[in-house]
N, C-alpha and C positions, 0 to 999 in steps of 0.2 A: 504493498499500500502506498504511497506517495504521498507528500502533503498537500494536494489538491481533494487527495481522494479523501482524511484523516478530516480534511475541512468539510467535505460536503456528509464525509458525516455525522458531525456534529447535526447535520442541519443548519447553515452557517448559509446566506445568500447570492446569490451566485457574484455582482457585488462584490462582498465578503471576499468568499473566496476565491476572485481577482484581485484583487487590492492586498491581502494578506500573502499570497502564490509568487508577486511581483516586487510587493513591497520588501520581502526576508532574501531579497539579493541583494539589499543593499549595504544589509549585515555579513552576509557570507563574501559578498566581492570583499571588505573592510577585512574580513578574516582571512583573507587570499595572499597577501602579502607579508602579511605577520606572520606565516606557514604554521596558521592553525587551523585542528579541526575541528565543525560542526559540532562534533559528541565530544570534539576535549575542552574548550573552551573552560575559565575562570571564571567567578564572582571580577576578579580585578580587574580579569581583559575584558571585560563585556565594564567597564565602570572605564575602563580606557579607551573603550568606542563609544561612554556614550561624550570627552572628555572632549575626543576629537572630534566631534558633530558640533560641542560648542565652541571651538578653534573653530568650525568652517560659517559661524553662526546660527543654523542648524538652531530651530527653534524653536522649545519647550515642546509644545502639542506635537508637535512633526517627530521627535526625541519620544513621548511619550508616547506613539501610536509607532511606532522602530520596535522597543520595546515590551505590547502589546501582539505586537505579530513573532517576536522571540522567544518569548513567554510559552502559544499556539506550536511555535517549532519545535521548545525543547519537552515540551509533557510528548506533542508529535514521535520525537525520538523513544522514548519515555516506550510506548505506547510499541515501540518497534524495539526493545531492546536492544539498545543506542547508545543509549543514556541513563545516570540510574536515578540524577538531580538535575535543577530545573533551577537553573544561577538567576534566572530573570524572574522568580517567582518574588523574592521582598524586592524587585527593585522600585521601588517609585519615586517618577518628578516632583521638587519638592519648589510647594512653591505656586502647582499650575493650580486653576478652576475652572474648571468649566468654564466654558457662559452663553451665557441665558442673553434671549433676543432683551435690549431694553425699551425696542416701540413695541411693546404688545398690543392687542386688541381686546377691549373691551367686552364682554359677554353684549352687552348688546347691542356692539359690532359688529363681532359674527352672526349672531341670530339674525340682524338689518340684514346680512352679507345674505344668510340660507334664504330664509325669504324675496330677496329678490333674482340670487344667485336662475331657477326657474321663471320669472314672471319675463328678466329685460333680458337673462342670453337664452339662443336655442339652447338645451343639454337636452342629455336623454338621461329616461331613471335613476341611472348606475350613478351616474357621474353625480350628483345631485342628493345619492344615498351617503354613496361614500364619504361628501363631507360631514355630508347630516354625524355621522360620524365616528369626526372630528371635533368639528361641533362640540358634540351632547359628549358623547361616551369620552373622549380625547383617545381616538387609537392614532400608533403610526401609519405608515404606510404598508411597511411590512404584518400588518395586523389583518387590516384589511383584507390584502391579497394572499392568506390562510384559511377566512374564515369558510366555513360549507351553511350547508342549507342547513343539517342538521343543528349546526349553533344556534337558529333560533327559535326562538323561548312563545311564541306567538299568541296563544294561551296568554299566559303570563306580564306577552309588553315585557320580556326582559331576551338580553342579547348574552350568550356564553363568553367569553374570550379562554383560547386556548392560553395556556401555558406555556413558555421555555425554558430555553436552559439559564438567559436574561432575566427574564419578566414570571410572576406567577400568574395563573388564570383568574378571573372573578363570572360574576355574571350584574349585570349592569342593566341601569334601571332604563327601556328605549320612552323617547317624548307621542305623544295622539299620531303627531301630525306622521312624524318616522311606518308606526303603526300602518300606517296609512299607505303613504309612500312605496313601505316591502311590501304589503299585501298586493299592494295595484303593480307591482315588481315580478311580484313571483304568479298571478296570478296570468296575466301580459306572454310570460314564456312559458306558462307551461310546463314548471319547474319540479319538478319528486326529488333530487337528491347529486351532490354531489358541488365542486365548488360553487357557496353564491356568485360569484362572475366573470361571466365564462362568454366562450363567443357563441357565434349562434346554431354553431356544430356541441355544441355541451361540452367541449372541449374548453378546461378551465386558462382565464388570461393568464401568457406568460408576468412573469417578473419585467421586464420592460414593456410591456404592454401598459402596462398598470402601471406603471412609472411612467411613461408618456404620457396616460389620461391624468393619473397627475397634475401631470407640469403645465397641463393644453388645462385643467383646469382651474391655476393660478395664473395663469397667464390673462386668464377670463375673468378671472375676482379683484384680480391688476382694476381693473378697465372700471370697477365699480367703487376702491378704496383703494389711493396707493401706494397707504401700511401695508397692504400684503404684502410677502412675501415669501415662502411658504410651508411645510404642511409640521413644520418642526418650531415656525414660530407658533401657526396654530394650535401645537397641544402645550408649547409652554405659554401659549397664553390660558388657555381651558383651565392647568393644570394649577395657574397661580390664581382663579377666579375661584376653582374650589376651594385651597389656602384659609380664600375669607368666607369662607361659608361651612367648613369645619373642621374637627382639627387633625390633625398631623395623621394620626394611623388610619379614620375615613381614607385618605384622602390617596394613603401609601394605595392601599387596597384595592380605591377606584383605579388610581394609574398604574398598579398592577406590574409594584412597584418590590422587585427582591430587600433590597434595603431600606431602613426608613433615611438613611442619608442620603440617598439619589433622591428625595421628596424634600427632607430642606434645604434642598438647595437652590429652592422654587423660591423659600420665603424671607423675598428678598421687602425689604421694605421701603415703599411705597412714595417719596419723599411730595410726590403730587398727595394724595390723596392726606396728608402730613399737615403738610400748605393750607391747605382745603377749609381739613378742620380744626386748624386753631383762627386762621378766618370767618368761620363761619360760632365758635367760643369762645373766644377773646381778641375780638376784633383791634387791627389799631388803628386807631382815632389820630 
């Protein structure tokens, strides 16, 4: 089994598999002049590589990404019995903070986009349903892509989101408007089973096809609101909104985060809200 097959076995997306198999070459290429084999490099040699990256002016974010690839590659070598340890397992970039979009959308803005999307733009039902799942359930593109018909609990007005290596499973409420849209979609397409979003021949949409649909969707949404960026911005906006309405553990569940620390990153202090509150209760005369 090669590294690509190992990643595929772990059910990583095609995009991630390509990025990791190509990206690991940066590290392996660095090892060659040093006459070090991937099966033999040590923790100290990994630190040397990180210093090399720093000297080359490579950003912390890029080094972090390479470290993730090295970590997975070492795990692969362990599975293949070519290594017994993983020098990258406990190595992290100090001071690296995951950036969240600063120009988040309010729930009012997202709901208005959802209402206008099918009214002002000529879109098919599947795109509107996908967008609704982002706005109201905060789903990622990957989660939308993996949805199956049996994940719908129409009688209960809920949808089941299957967990992955990175996320927990969850059962989320659907809005009344979503239930109506889904019922119409299922009836029109004579849906019985399989992937929720499929081609006319009932073949599941490919990752590339769904990504293209999502990209086209956001190109259209930008015409309705210039603040719109992408699906990640939408999910960040939804989680930030949830945190204002629910406690941390509830939002962890809604988001599907395995670790509460992932949810905590969205607990940003909204200075605009604070300023408005101060002006309302303690106006400056």
